[in-house]
TORZAVEX-936215 format. One record per atom (N, C-alpha, C): residue in one letter; x, y, z. Coordinates in steps of 0.05 Angstrom, whole numbers, plus 5000, padded with zeros to 4 digits. Each point is the difference from the previous one (the first is absolute). Layout:
AXYZ/...
***
This chain:
M548046154822/M501050245013/M498250055024/P501150055024/P498350045024/P498550264997/H497850025016/H498450245000/H501650255008/Q499750214985/Q501350265006/Q497950195012/P500050045026/P497950165012/P500050294991/A497650124998/A499850284992/A501250195021/A499949925025/A500950165022/A500849825023/S501050115021/S501149835022/S498149975023/A498050185003/A498450015025/A498549735005/L498949884979/L498549755003/L501249774985/A502650024994/A501349804983/A500149735013/H499749985026/H500149745014/H497449865001/F497950114987/F497449874999/F499449894972/R498649784999/R499049894975/R496950005001/V498850104978/V497150034998/V499049844976/L498049845004/L498749864978/L497450154993/D499950094976/D497950194991/D498049854982/L497649955011/L497949874985/L497850204991/T500750265001/T498050214996/T499650074970/R497650114995/R499350104974/R498550265002/V499550134978/V498550254998/V501450235014/R499050125021/R501250245011/R500550005031/A498049915015/A500350025029/A502449845010/G500149744992/G502249835009/G502750104990/P500350054974/P502550104989/P500950275013/S498150175008/S500750255014/S501449945026/C499149785013/C501349925025/C502849904995/V500349814982/V502649864995/V502050204989/K499150194984/K501850214989/K501650145022/Q498750055023/Q501450135022/Q502349835010/L499649745001/L502149825010/L502249974979/A499349984975/A502049964979/A501850254997/D498850235002/D501550254996/D502250035021/F499649895024/F502050025021/F501749755002/G499949834979/G502149804997/G499249715006/A497549955008/A499249735005/A500249834974/D500849755003/D500149824977/D497249914994/V498650134982/V497349944994/V499849824976/I498849775004/I499649814978/I497050014992/K499550114977/K497350024990/K499349734987/V498149865013/V499249734991/V497650034982/E500349914975/E497850044980/E499449744986/L497649974990/L499249764986/L501549984973/P500849764993/P501349974973/P498050084978/P501050124979/P498150084978/P498749764987/S501149765003/S498749774989/S497549925016/V499850115024/V497749945017/V497850214999/E500950255002/E498150235000/E501550254995/V498950174983/V501250274995/V498650195019/D501650145016/D499050195020/D499350264986/T497450054998/T499150264989/T499150205021/M500049915025/M499050185021/M502050225007/S502549954995/S502150205007/S500750184977/G498749974977/G500650174977/G502349904984/P500650144978/P502249924982/P502750005015/R501649804994/R502649975013/R501750264998/H499950124976/H501750234995/H498450265004/G497649995012/G498450235006/G500950155025/F499050245004/F500950175022/F499449885027/D497749865003/D499449885026/D502049795008/M500549814983/M501849785006/M502850115005/Q500950194984/Q502750115003/Q500350165026/N497950135008/N500150155025/N499849835025/L498449794999/L499349855024/L502049775006/H501449904980/H501549765004/H503050034994/R501050245003/R502950044998/R501549875023/N502649974997/N501749905021/N499349725010/K498849844982/K499249725008/K501349804981/R499949755008/R500649784982/R497449864993/S499849884977/S497649864992/S500549714994/M498349835011/M500149714993/M497149914994/T499849814983/T497349884995/T499849745016/L497649965011/L499549765016/L497049955001/N499249764994/N497149934999/N499249905028/L498850175016/L499149925026/L497449845000/K498949974977/K497649834998/K500749704999/E502649944997/E500949734999/E501649945026/A499749755010/A501449925025/A503050044998/E501149944977/E502950024997/E500950305002/G498350174988/G500650295002/G499850105029/R498049905014/R499750095028/R502349905017/A501049764993/A502349895015/A502550184996/I500450094976/I502350184994/I499650265016/F497550105000/F499450255014/F500749975030/M499349775012/M500649965028/M503049995005/K501649904980/K502950015003/K500950305001/L498750164984/L500650295001/L499250125027/V497849915011/V499050105026/V502049935022/E501249774998/E502049925021/E502250225003/R500750134978/R502250195001/R499050295000/A497450045000/A498850274997/A499350125027/D499650265000/D499150155024/D497150084998/V499250064975/V497350124996/V498749874975/V497549965002/V498349934976/V497850224999/V499550114977/V497950194997/V498149914978/E497450015006/E497949924981/E497650185002/N498650034977/N497550155001/N497849854984/F500049735004/F497849844990/F497450065015/R497849904990/R497649995017/R500649825023/P498950065024/P500849865024/P500049694998/D498249884985/D499949715000/D502149874982/V501150164981/V501849884980/V502649895014/K501150155019/K502449915013/K499749735013/F497649955010/F499549745013/F499949784979/R498850054977/R499849814979/R502849934989/L501750204999/L502749964990/L501949895021/G499150015025/G501849905022/G502250205007/V499550264996/V502050205008/V498850185021/D498149905016/D499050155023/D502150015022/Y499550175020/Y502150045020/Y500749755015/E498149845009/E500649765015/E501649804984/S499449984974/S501649824983/S502850104996/L500450264997/L502650124997/L501649975027/R498650045022/R501350005026/R501149725006/K498749794991/K501049735004/K502749964987/V500550144979/V502549984985/V502150195012/N499150245009/N501950205010/N498550175020/R500649955026/R498550135021/R500750305001/R502150094986/R500750285000/R498750154977/I498549874984/I498950134976/I497950215008/V500050224986/V497950205002/V498349994975/L497449975003/L498250004977/L498550264999/G500350154978/G498550244996/G497749954981/S497550045009/S497649964984/S498550264996/I499450064975/I498450244994/I497549924986/S497750085010/S497549924988/S498250254996/G497749964988/G498250224996/G498750085026/F499049805016/F498350075023/F500949865026/G502249875000/G500949855024/G500049704994/Q501349865018/Q500449714996/Q497549845009/D498350125015/D497549875008/D497850215003/G497649915007/G497850195002/G498149974976/P497750145001/P497949964980/P500850074972/Y502050184996/Y500850084973/Y502649884991/S501149825015/S502749914994/S500449874973/K497949874990/K500249874974/K499450184976/R499350255005/R499550184978/R502650084987/P500050044973/P502450104987/P500550295008/G502550075005/G500750275008/G500850174977/F499350265001/F500750194978/F500250275013/D502050164991/D500650255013/D497550185002/Q498650044978/Q497750195001/Q497849905018/I499749745002/I498049905019/I500850075029/A502549985006/A501050075027/A499850305005/Q500550164979/Q499750295003/Q497150075008/G498149864987/G497250065007/G499249905027/M500849755007/M499249895026/M501650125023/G502350114995/G501650125021/G499450295005/G498150114986/G499150285005/G501350214983/L502049944985/L501550204985/L498250144979/M498549854985/M498550124978/M497850195008/M499049975024/M497950185010/M501150245014/V502650035003/V501150255009/V501750144978/T500149874976/T501550114978/T498150104979/G500650244989/G498350114979/G498450245011/E498550124982/E498450245007/E497349925012/P499050165018/P497449945012/P497849974979/G498449805003/G497749964982/G500749874973/R502549944995/R500849894974/R500249705001/G499649875023/G500249715002/G502849925007/P500449745006/P502649905009/P502150044979/M502550035009/M502350034981/M502449845010/R501149834983/R502349855007/R502550175000/A502049925015/A502650134998/A501349934973/G501850174991/G501249964973/G502249804999/T500549855021/T502049795000/T499149785019/A501449774999/A499149765015/A500950025029/V498850175015/V500950055027/V499649765019/A497949854997/A499649775017/A502049784994/D500549954975/D501949804992/D502850075011/V500950244995/V502750085009/V500250005030/A497950115013/A500150025029/A500049725013/S498549824990/S500049735011/S502849874997/G501350054977/G502749904997/G501950125019/L499850265005/L501850135019/L499549915029/Y497449975007/Y499449905027/Y501149715003/A499749844979/A501149735002/A503049995003/A501450184985/A502950015002/A500850085028/L498650205012/L500550085027/L499649765019/G497949854996/G499449775018/G502249794997/I500949954975/I502049804996/I502650085013/L500850254997/L502550095013/L499849995030/T497650065011/T499649985028/T500349715010/A498849814984/A500249725007/A502849904999/L501550094980/L502949924998/L501550105024/H499450255008/H501450115023/H499349855026/E497549935003/E499149855024/E501249725000/R500449894977/R501249734997/R502849985012/E501450235000/E502750005012/E499949945030/R497850065012/R499749945029/R498849735005/S497949934984/S498549755006/S501049764984/G501350054978/G500849774982/G497749894984/E497650125001/E497649904987/E499050204979/G499249894977/G498650174981/G497150045008/Q498550134983/Q497150035004/Q498650084975/W497450015001/W498350054977/W499250305001/V500850154980/V499450284997/V497750034980/Q497950145008/Q497750034983/Q499350304996/A499450064975/A499150274993/A497849974979/S498250204999/S497949994980/S499650274988/L498950014976/L499450254986/L498050165017/L498049865010/L497950145015/L501150145025/Q501549855016/Q500950135025/Q502250204994/A501649964979/A502050204993/A498650264992/Q497949984985/Q498550244992/Q498850145024/I498949855018/I498950125024/I502250135016/G502449875002/G502250125013/G500950274988/L499850014973/L500750254987/L498050235004/M497649935009/M498150215006/M500850175024/D501649895018/D501450155021/D498150195015/F500450264998/F498450195016/F497149994993/Q499349934975/Q497249994992/Q498649775015/A501449775002/A498949775015/A500050065030/A502150125010/A500250065028/A497850205008/R499550194982/R497950205005/R497349865005/Y499349814983/Y497549855003/Y500049845026/L502249855004/L500149825024/L499850165026/M501150235001/M500050165025/M497550175003/T499050104978/T497850205002/T497449914988/G500049804983/G497649914986/G499450164975/D501750214994/D499650164976/D500749834975/V498350004980/V500649864975/V501150214980/P502649974993/P501250204982/P498650004973/A499850244989/A498750044974/A502050084979/Q499250014975/Q501750094978/Q500150315001/V502450104998/V500450295000/V501950084978/G500349844979/G501650074977/G502950035008/N501350214991/N502850055007/N500450135027/D497950075013/D500250125027/D500849795021/H501450105020/H500549835023/H497449985016/P499449775012/P497449975013/P499550205022/H502050085015/H499550195022/H502250215004/S502149994985/S502350185004/S500250194976/M498650225001/M499950194977/M501450265007/P501150134979/P499949934971/P502249814992/T499349764993/T501849814988/T498549884976/S500950084976/S498549924976/S501750074976/A498849964976/A501250074975/A498650264991/Y501650204992/Y499050264992/Y500950084973/R498350154986/R500650094973/R502250215000/T501849984980/T502050214995/T499650094971/R501850194993/R499850114973/R500449784978/D501749815007/D500749804980/D499449715008/G498349975020/G499349725008/G498949995029/Y501249835016/Y499149965028/Y502449985018/I499550045025/I502149975021/I498749885025/N501549835013/N499249895026/N501050195022/I498350075018/I500750175023/I499149865025/G501749995020/G499349895026/G500450215022/A498050155006/A500250225020/A498449935025/S500549775011/S498549915024/S501250115025/G498450025020/G500950115026/G500150305000/N499650125022/N499850305001/N502650144993/T502249885007/T502650144995/T500550014970/I499749784986/I500450004971/I497850164986/W497649995010/W497850164989/W500750305000/A501250095022/A500750285001/A502250064980/R502049834997/R502150044980/R498750014972/F498249824995/F498749984974/F498550264993/C498550105019/C498550254995/C501950234993/K502250025015/K501950214995/K501449964973/A500649754993/A501349954974/A498250074976/L497449975004/L498150074979/L499250295001/G500950155020/G499250285003/G497150025009/R499049815015/R497250005009/R499949985030/E501450175014/E500050005029/E497150045011/A498350114984/A497250055010/A498649745006/W500849784987/W498749755005/W500449915029/L502250105013/L500649925027/L497850115019/A498650214992/A497950125016/A497349904993/D499749834980/D497449894992/D499249795020/A497750035012/A499049825021/A499749714989/D499349984974/D499649734988/D502649854999/F502250145000/F502649874996/F501750015026/A498750055023/A501450055024/A501649765011/D499049764994/D501349765009/D499749784979/E501449785004/E500049794979/E497249884996/P498449945021/P497349904995/P498350194984/G500450265005/G498550204985/G500850014971/R502649984995/R501049994972/R499049764985/A499749775015/A499049764988/A497050034994/R498550125018/R497150034996/R499550194977/H501650204996/H499650204980/H502049964977/R500649754994/R502049944979/R499250124973/G497450004993/G499250114974/G500750294997/K499350165021/K500750295000/K503150044999/L501349845016/L503050025003/L501349934973/N499349784988/N501349924975/N499450204978/A497650114999/A499450194979/A501850255003/A500350095025/A501750245005/A502949944992/I501049775007/I502849934994/I500449984970/N498149874986/N500349984971/N500050274986/E498550195010/E500050274988/E502850125001/V501649935020/V502750115003/V502049834984/T499949745004/T502149834988/T500050004970/V497750054987/V499849994971/V501650234988/G500850195016/G501550234990/G502949954994/R501249785010/R502849944995/R500349724990/T502449944990/T500549724991/T500649825024/T499849754994/T500649805021/T502850045011/A502050034982/A502850035009/A500350255017/E498750224993/E500250245016/E498949965028/W497649875002/W498849955026/W501749815017/I501249794987/I501749825016/I502350145012/E501250194985/E502350155011/E499050185023/I497850144996/I499050185021/I499249855025/L498549784997/L499049855023/L502249855015/N501849884986/N502249865014/N501850205014/E500450234989/E501550215013/E498650085026/A497450005000/A498450075024/A499649775019/G501049774994/G499749775017/G497349874999/V498750024976/V497449884996/V500449764981/P499449765008/P500349774982/P498450034974/S501449954977/S498650024975/S501749844979/G498749934979/G501449854979/G498449974975/P501349944978/P498649964974/P498549744999/I498249984981/I498549754996/I500849894972/Y501649795001/Y501449914976/Y498549784985/T500549994974/T499649764984/T502549825004/M499849754992/M502249815007/M502650084987/D499950124975/D502550084988/D501350235015/Q498350185012/Q501050225016/Q501249905026/V498849795011/V501149885025/V502949944997/F500749854979/F502749904997/F501950214988/A498950234992/A501750224990/A500750195023/D498649985023/D500450185022/D502949975011/P501350225006/P502849985010/P500349855027/Q498050035018/Q500249855025/Q499649704996/V498149934982/V499649724994/V502549884988/R501350154982/R502549904988/R502249985021/H500150195018/H502049985022/H499549765017/L497549935005/L499449775017/L500549734985/E500450024974/E500549764983/E497649815002/A497650114997/A497649845002/A499749804977/A501450054978/A500149814978/A502849894999/A500249744993/A502649874998/A500349864974/A502550004990/A500549864974/A501049725006/V499249814984/V500949735002/V500249894971/R502049824996/R500449894973/R498749734997/H498349984980/H498649754994/H501349874976/P500449745000/P501549874978/P498650034973/K497450035000/K498550034974/K499050294996/L499250135021/L498950274997/L502150225001/G502449935007/G502150215003/G499650145027/E500950255001/E499850155025/E497150115002/I498849945023/I497350105005/I500050145027/R497950175004/R499750135025/R497649895015/I500349955026/I497949895017/I500050175026/L497949955016/L499950145026/L502249915019/N501350195012/N502149935019/N498749935027/Q501649875017/Q499149945027/Q499650275014/A497750035014/A499350255012/A501350055028/V501149795012/V501250025026/V503050014997/K501350205012/K502950034998/K501349925027/L502049834998/L501749935023/L502750134996/S501250115020/S502550154997/S502449824995/R500049765012/R502349824998/R499649764982/T497649895000/T499449764983/T497650064982/P500350184981/P497750084984/P499249784980/A497550024991/A499049834979/A501450074974/R499949814981/R501250054974/R498449864978/M499850124977/M498749874977/M502249854985/A500549755008/A502349864989/A499349854974/T497749884999/T499349844976/T497150054993/A499449984974/A497350024990/A498549755006/T497450014996/T498349765002/T501149784982/P500549765011/P501249794984/P498049884980/E501049884979/E498349854982/E498949765015/L497749904991/L498749785013/L501949765002/G500449915024/G501749765005/G503050044994/A500950254999/A502850054993/A502049875019/H499149955025/H501949895020/H499349725009/T498249874985/T499149735009/T502349815004/E501849974980/E502249825002/E501950085023/E500550265003/E501750095020/E499049935028/I497450055005/I498849955026/I499949705006/L499249844980/L500049715004/L502849895005/A502050124987/A502749915005/A500850055029/E499050225012/E500550055028/E498849795018/L497949874990/L498749785015/L501349734994/G501949994982/G501449764994/G499249854974/Y498250134984/Y499249874975/Y502050054978/D500649804984/D501950044978/D498450054974/A501450054978/A498750084975/A498049794990/A500849755002/A498349784991/A497449995016/Q500250035026/Q497650005017/Q498250244994/V501250224995/V498450244993/V498549954974/E501349894980/E498849944975/E497749805003/A500449815017/A497949805005/A497550145013/L500550185019/L497850155012/L498650174979/R501550114982/R498750164979/R498349834982/S501049774994/S498449824982/S497449925012/R499949995027/R497549925014/R498350245008/K500850244991/K498650255005/K499950075030/I502149925014/I500350075028/I501350285002/V501950064982/V501250264998/V499850114972/
***
């Protein structure tokens, strides 16, 4: 049966997925959700059991590898690499997140792929870049968070570095790589040539530092930890309420004035310490204490209604179960249902980008290991006997 694309936007592209763990799959997931024919190439279980990506039926695998086909192929053997190159002849993209030297040992580096298909786009995701003094180091999300500056601006002053609560460097590097791949495919329409797209956890994390990094580069100021406070735009922080906490963002003089009126504290507008944003940032301790004295008198829901009515940004601080129970989150369909042949109907994260005419779709669950091996080899011209012979030699 021919591949049934999840959506139409990228259905004319074929992607060979050599990725594992999180950064690479986060990239390929973007392409699969919009309909690319993604072939996840995995080692046969007779050669090696992949433990790096977690249990096949676990939440990570099911979330990261939906909308793909799976085939087994032993790239450590010449015959397996020959089959892979036949796939490359018909492919548009190859994505890998090996250590930089591995692709050369396997013969799936860009120059080797380009000799087979000059239109091929190779997406490579690494920990620290494809070359340079750290290129051979193993990459890990928390290492990139530390080296990219995130951990030293996260957390409360004096409490030491604090990691973010999710794999931001992994996911960001995958998203940057997907953007690069789509850019390369678009450019190929003009030049007829593919190219090598490179992303790394380290540079993705630095990119995510955004205004904090730009602040240092432009002014030389080294950002410090300020807990839940915004570094310089106050009052923007988490404040106590009668039943928990609330996020409030009252930056800028206009919203600051609305905020003071909504809290019934117009007198703050005449306080010299709070006269402008730099002053409110300098006196954040005094300001936060005054705000907490007021906000603790009402519930979070009451304050959200009052502040939003006044045009002051505010919102609750949710646990994960509360996130997916929120009516706006449900309206956005942030979770999607998909049917798995063994697990039944499961819920996974939906694609976060919405297209009005050619939207993404959760069409199929993560396939079982090698579920499409025979199908894909048949597309290359192999018959059942040839496939069985390859299996007996541990090629597939």
